[in-house]
C-alpha positions in Angstrom: 126.8 135.4 164.9 124.1 133.6 164.8 120.6 134.9 164.3 118.8 135.6 166.8 115.9 132.8 167.4 112.1 134.0 166.7 109.8 134.1 169.4 107.3 131.3 169.3 104.2 132.6 167.7 101.4 133.1 171.0 98.7 130.3 170.8 95.4 131.4 168.8 92.7 132.1 170.8 89.2 130.5 170.0 86.4 132.6 169.3 83.6 132.4 171.6 80.3 132.7 169.7 81.5 132.5 166.1 80.6 130.8 163.0 79.1 127.8 163.3 80.1 124.8 161.0 77.4 124.1 158.0 76.1 121.1 159.3 75.7 122.4 162.7 73.8 125.4 161.5 71.0 123.5 159.2 70.6 121.0 162.3 70.3 123.9 164.5 68.0 125.8 162.1 65.7 122.2 161.8 66.0 122.2 165.6 64.7 125.5 166.7 62.1 125.6 163.6 59.9 122.7 165.4 61.2 124.4 169.0 59.5 127.6 168.2 56.3 126.3 166.9 56.2 124.2 169.7 57.1 126.8 172.4 53.9 129.1 170.8 51.6 126.2 171.2 53.4 126.0 175.0 52.3 129.5 175.6 48.5 128.6 174.4 48.4 126.0 176.5 50.0 127.8 179.7 47.4 130.8 178.9 44.4 127.9 178.2 45.3 126.3 181.8 45.6 129.5 183.8 42.1 131.1 182.0 40.6 127.1 183.0 41.6 127.3 186.4 40.6 130.7 187.6 37.0 130.7 185.7 36.0 127.2 186.3 38.4 125.8 188.9 35.7 122.9 189.9 36.0 121.3 186.4 39.7 121.6 185.9 40.4 120.3 189.4 38.3 117.1 188.6 40.0 116.3 185.1 43.4 116.9 186.6 42.5 114.2 189.0 40.8 111.9 187.3 42.1 108.3 187.5 42.7 105.5 184.8 45.3 102.9 184.2 45.9 99.7 185.2 45.9 99.0 188.4 47.5 95.3 188.8 50.5 97.3 187.0 50.8 99.9 189.7 49.7 102.6 187.3 46.3 104.0 188.4 47.0 107.6 187.8 45.6 110.7 187.6 45.5 112.8 184.5 48.1 115.8 185.6 50.4 112.5 187.0 50.3 110.9 183.4 51.4 114.5 182.0 54.0 114.6 184.1 55.0 110.8 184.3 54.4 109.9 181.3 54.5 112.7 178.3 57.6 114.2 180.1 59.0 111.2 179.4 58.6 111.9 175.5 60.4 115.4 176.3 63.2 113.7 177.9 64.1 111.0 175.2 64.3 113.9 172.8 66.7 115.7 175.3 68.6 112.4 175.6 69.2 112.2 171.8 69.9 116.2 171.8 72.5 115.5 174.7 74.2 112.4 172.6 74.2 114.3 169.3 76.1 117.5 171.1 78.6 114.9 172.8 79.5 113.4 169.6 78.7 115.5 166.7 78.1 119.0 168.6 79.4 121.7 170.4 80.5 119.1 173.0 82.5 117.2 171.0 85.3 119.3 171.5 86.6 119.4 175.5 88.0 122.8 175.0 84.6 124.0 173.0 82.6 122.4 175.5 84.1 124.4 178.5 82.2 127.3 177.9 78.5 126.1 178.0 78.8 123.5 180.2 80.5 126.2 183.0 77.9 128.5 182.2 75.1 125.6 182.7 77.0 124.9 186.1 76.6 128.2 187.3 73.3 129.1 185.8 72.1 126.5 188.0 74.2 126.6 191.3 73.3 130.5 192.0 69.8 130.4 191.3 70.0 127.4 194.1 72.2 129.4 196.0 70.2 132.6 196.1 66.9 130.3 196.8 68.8 129.2 199.7 69.8 132.4 201.1 66.6 133.7 201.0 65.0 131.3 202.6 67.7 131.0 205.6 67.5 134.4 206.1 63.6 134.5 205.8 62.8 130.9 207.6 61.4 129.2 204.8 61.7 125.6 204.0 65.1 124.8 201.5 63.4 121.9 199.9 62.6 123.9 196.5 66.1 124.6 196.2 66.1 123.1 192.6 63.0 124.6 191.4 64.8 127.8 189.7 67.8 125.8 188.4 66.1 124.6 184.9 65.7 126.4 181.4 62.8 126.0 179.2 64.3 126.3 175.4 60.7 125.9 173.9 59.4 129.0 176.1 62.4 131.0 175.5 62.3 130.6 171.7 58.8 131.7 171.5 59.7 134.5 173.1 62.1 135.0 170.5 59.3 134.3 167.9 57.3 136.7 169.2 59.3 140.0 169.8 61.2 139.0 166.5 65.0 139.9 167.1 66.5 137.6 164.4 68.9 136.3 166.7 72.2 135.6 165.5 72.7 131.7 165.1 76.0 131.3 167.3 73.7 133.1 170.4 70.8 130.6 169.2 73.4 127.7 169.4 74.4 128.9 172.7 71.3 129.1 174.2 70.3 125.5 172.8 73.4 124.0 174.1 73.1 125.8 177.5 69.6 124.0 177.8 71.1 120.5 176.8 73.5 120.5 179.3 70.6 122.5 181.9 68.1 119.4 181.0 71.0 116.7 181.7 71.8 118.1 185.3 68.0 118.2 186.1 67.9 114.9 185.1 70.4 113.9 187.6 68.6 116.0 189.9 65.3 114.4 189.8 67.1 111.1 189.8 69.2 112.1 193.2 67.4 113.8 194.9 63.7 112.9 194.4 64.1 109.4 195.1 62.9 108.2 198.1 62.1 104.6 198.3 63.4 102.1 195.6 61.7 98.8 194.4 65.2 97.0 193.4 63.1 94.0 191.4 61.8 96.6 189.1 64.5 98.7 188.9 66.3 95.4 187.8 63.9 94.7 185.4 64.0 98.2 184.1 68.2 98.0 183.4 67.1 94.7 181.6 64.7 96.2 179.1 67.2 98.9 178.8 69.9 96.5 177.8 67.6 94.6 175.7 67.0 97.9 173.9 70.5 98.8 173.5 71.4 95.2 172.0 68.4 95.4 169.4 70.2 99.0 168.5 73.6 97.6 167.7 72.2 94.8 165.7 70.3 97.2 163.8 67.3 95.8 164.1 64.4 98.0 162.8 60.8 98.4 163.5 58.7 100.6 165.5 56.4 97.8 166.6 59.5 96.3 168.3 61.1 99.3 170.1 57.7 101.2 171.1 56.2 98.3 173.3 59.5 97.7 174.7 59.7 101.3 175.8 56.4 101.5 177.7 57.6 98.5 179.3 60.7 100.2 180.4 58.8 103.2 181.3 56.5 100.9 183.7 59.3 99.3 185.5 61.5 102.3 185.7 58.3 104.1 187.4 57.3 101.2 189.6 61.1 101.1 190.8 60.4 104.6 192.6 62.7 106.6 189.8 61.1 109.4 188.3 60.2 107.6 184.9 61.2 110.5 182.9 64.6 108.6 183.8 64.1 105.8 181.4 63.3 108.4 178.5 66.8 110.2 178.4 68.1 106.7 179.1 67.0 105.7 175.8 67.8 108.7 174.0 71.4 108.4 174.9 71.6 105.1 173.5 71.0 106.0 170.0 73.8 106.5 167.4 73.9 110.0 166.4 77.2 109.6 164.1 76.9 109.3 160.7 78.0 106.4 158.7 79.3 106.4 154.6 76.0 106.9 152.6 73.8 108.0 155.3 72.0 111.4 154.8 71.4 111.3 158.8 72.4 109.0 161.5 69.5 107.0 163.5 69.2 109.3 166.2 69.0 112.3 164.2 66.2 110.6 162.1 64.4 109.4 165.2 64.5 112.9 166.8 63.1 114.5 163.7 60.0 112.3 164.0 59.7 112.6 167.6 60.8 116.4 168.2 57.2 117.6 166.8 55.5 115.1 169.1 57.1 116.3 171.9 57.2 119.9 171.3 53.8 120.2 169.9 51.6 117.5 172.4 53.7 116.2 175.1 55.1 119.7 176.6 51.7 121.5 175.9 49.2 119.1 177.6 51.5 118.9 180.7 51.9 122.5 180.8 48.0 122.4 180.6 47.5 120.2 183.6 50.5 121.7 185.5 50.1 125.5 185.3 46.8 126.0 186.3 47.0 127.9 189.4 45.2 130.6 191.0 46.1 134.0 190.1 43.9 135.9 192.8 45.6 139.3 193.8 46.1 137.8 197.8 48.0 134.4 196.0 50.0 136.9 193.6 51.0 139.3 196.7 51.8 136.0 198.7 54.6 135.2 196.2 56.7 138.1 197.1 56.4 137.7 201.0 56.9 133.7 201.5 60.7 132.9 201.2 59.9 129.9 199.3 57.9 131.8 196.6 60.1 134.9 196.6 63.6 132.8 196.6 62.3 131.0 193.0 61.2 134.2 191.4 64.9 135.5 192.7 66.4 132.6 191.5 65.2 132.8 188.1 65.4 136.9 187.4 68.4 137.3 189.2 70.2 134.1 189.7 69.9 132.4 186.1 71.5 135.7 184.9 74.2 136.2 187.3 75.3 132.7 187.3 75.3 132.2 183.2 77.0 135.8 182.7 79.6 135.3 185.1 80.2 131.9 184.8 80.6 132.5 180.6 82.8 135.3 181.9 85.3 133.6 183.7 85.1 130.5 181.3 86.4 132.8 178.2 89.0 134.4 180.9 90.9 130.7 182.0 90.2 129.0 178.6 91.7 132.4 177.1 88.5 132.2 174.5 88.0 135.7 172.3 84.1 137.0 171.9 83.2 137.0 168.4 84.1 141.0 167.8 80.4 141.1 166.1 78.8 141.0 169.6 79.2 142.0 173.1 79.1 140.8 176.5 75.7 143.0 176.7 74.5 140.1 174.1 75.7 137.2 176.3 73.9 139.1 179.6 70.4 139.1 177.4 70.9 135.7 176.7 71.7 134.7 180.4 68.3 136.6 181.2 66.3 135.0 178.5 67.7 131.7 180.3 65.6 132.4 182.9 62.3 131.4 181.9 62.4 127.9 183.7 58.7 126.9 183.3 58.5 123.4 182.0 61.1 121.5 184.2 60.8 124.0 187.2 57.1 123.3 187.5 58.1 119.7 187.1 60.7 120.0 190.1 58.0 122.0 192.1 55.9 119.3 192.6 58.5 116.8 193.2 59.9 119.0 196.0 56.6 119.9 197.4 54.6 116.3 196.9 52.0 116.0 199.4 51.8 120.0 200.1 48.8 120.9 197.5 48.8 124.6 198.5 52.8 125.5 198.6 52.6 123.4 195.2 50.4 126.0 193.9 52.1 128.7 195.0 55.9 127.3 194.0 54.3 127.1 190.4 52.4 130.7 190.8 56.1 131.6 191.4 57.5 129.7 188.5 55.2 131.7 186.2 56.0 135.2 187.4 59.6 134.5 187.9 59.7 133.0 183.8 57.3 136.0 182.6 59.8 138.8 184.4 62.4 137.3 183.0 61.0 137.1 179.4 59.7 140.9 179.7 63.6 142.0 180.8 65.0 139.4 177.9 63.0 141.6 175.6 63.8 144.9 176.8 67.4 143.7 176.5 67.5 142.1 173.1 65.3 144.7 171.8 68.1 147.4 172.2 70.4 145.4 170.0 68.1 144.6 167.4 69.7 146.3 164.3 72.2 144.9 165.1 71.2 141.4 165.4 69.1 141.7 162.0 72.2 142.8 160.3 74.2 139.9 161.4 71.4 137.7 160.7 71.0 138.5 157.2 74.5 138.4 156.6 74.8 135.1 158.0 71.7 133.9 155.7 72.7 135.6 152.4 72.6 133.1 149.7 73.1 135.5 146.0 74.0 132.5 144.3 71.0 130.9 145.4 72.6 127.6 145.8 70.9 126.7 149.0 74.2 127.5 151.3 74.4 130.9 152.3 77.6 132.8 151.1 79.6 133.0 154.1 80.3 128.9 153.9 81.3 129.5 150.2 84.0 132.0 150.4 87.0 129.3 149.8 84.9 127.5 147.1 86.0 128.4 143.6 83.0 127.6 142.3 81.3 130.0 144.0 83.1 132.9 142.7 82.8 131.7 139.1 79.0 131.7 139.9 78.9 135.2 141.3 81.5 136.5 138.5 78.6 134.9 136.0 76.0 136.7 138.0 77.9 140.3 138.3 78.7 139.7 134.2 74.9 139.2 133.4 73.8 142.2 135.7 76.9 144.6 133.9 75.8 144.0 130.4 72.2 144.8 131.7 73.2 147.8 133.0 75.4 148.4 129.6 72.3 148.1 127.5 70.1 150.0 130.2 73.1 152.9 129.4 73.2 152.8 125.9 69.0 152.9 125.8 69.2 156.0 128.0 71.9 157.7 126.0 69.9 157.2 122.8 66.9 158.6 124.6 68.6 161.5 125.6 70.2 162.0 122.0 66.5 162.5 120.5 65.2 166.1 119.5 62.3 166.1 121.5 63.9 165.0 124.2 64.0 167.3 128.1 67.5 169.6 128.0 
């Protein structure tokens, strides 16, 4: 009788929020360290803007509206305009490099692994837009601001984490960062598609030619900041004059950098340039944008109006409720359809807490608010107030949810970072390395010898006649 054919083994299920590969963990630690410091500076800049605008409002307005720049090149802009179109191009350049790296070397390079954060980010933008639209359709408000609550500010979110000290496990931090990267890409597409009214095709063609030259220089390994910086400024100026938001030039140049390492390279050119530019973006560009965008009047009447006008209420509900439901729901559905399995050390409550934290919109939400209601200064100020209140509410709720699990997070984080052999590599990454176990054996043998010596010393002390019974 023939032996029965064994049943095929069930396909192994991928672990969602599992341990990161060591190179990804090291990159993440470096990137988040800079973003966290930048986030704290961003918080300080936002508070400074609010204090300045609500105590010396006339001087804040005069500085923000002060124009400078070459009129002949169409670049005689206000300080606030330079901050939004110029400085944020640096932020979007870094976002472009991040996205390129994620696509070729990070979480997004594997389509199966990328499905989860991409679906989560898509749902995390679609649901807030839907919430805003429903509130304004029912309340009779303007639907022009549907895109305002769709963004996530990773620097602000990380600053909140730094302040409350949750020691979030690396997998959750990576998930938040990947969400923000995809979020930034979608926000860029929204800005390019929905907030471009008139196009100057000659300027746009000039920008494309400049980008082509930029690409060719990179591919020929031409080096020198004195070549790329003037070229980048020309591309930015042409993109601005084309009618397409100038930050698109930043992300386009970022996407062109090579982010894969060749033999003998410690870092790819993209990683190296990002390492140099990220502090400028997180510590200077974004805080200065916040300084000249977050200065809104927060009188009692203005705060009350946020919860009575459909446009502003839609922004608050979109950030606080729409983001949390969208990201959590999208993640849960994606795990069901991709047969991914949540890390056994974590719970779905942890995913919901991170989804709530992603409701901190701030930087890009402020930018989209200015674009959505251009020419209507009163509405722009009220939308900005709604973004601030919505982001603050999401931050407070996330703090409460994360604090409920803080002991678990710290235990997981300490286990991830433990380095008993002090070789600079966490022990969890060395379990398959024989040399690690030999080093640990030598360490334990040394400790055992010390304890034997102490035991003999203690025994000798007890045997002395005058020793206590």
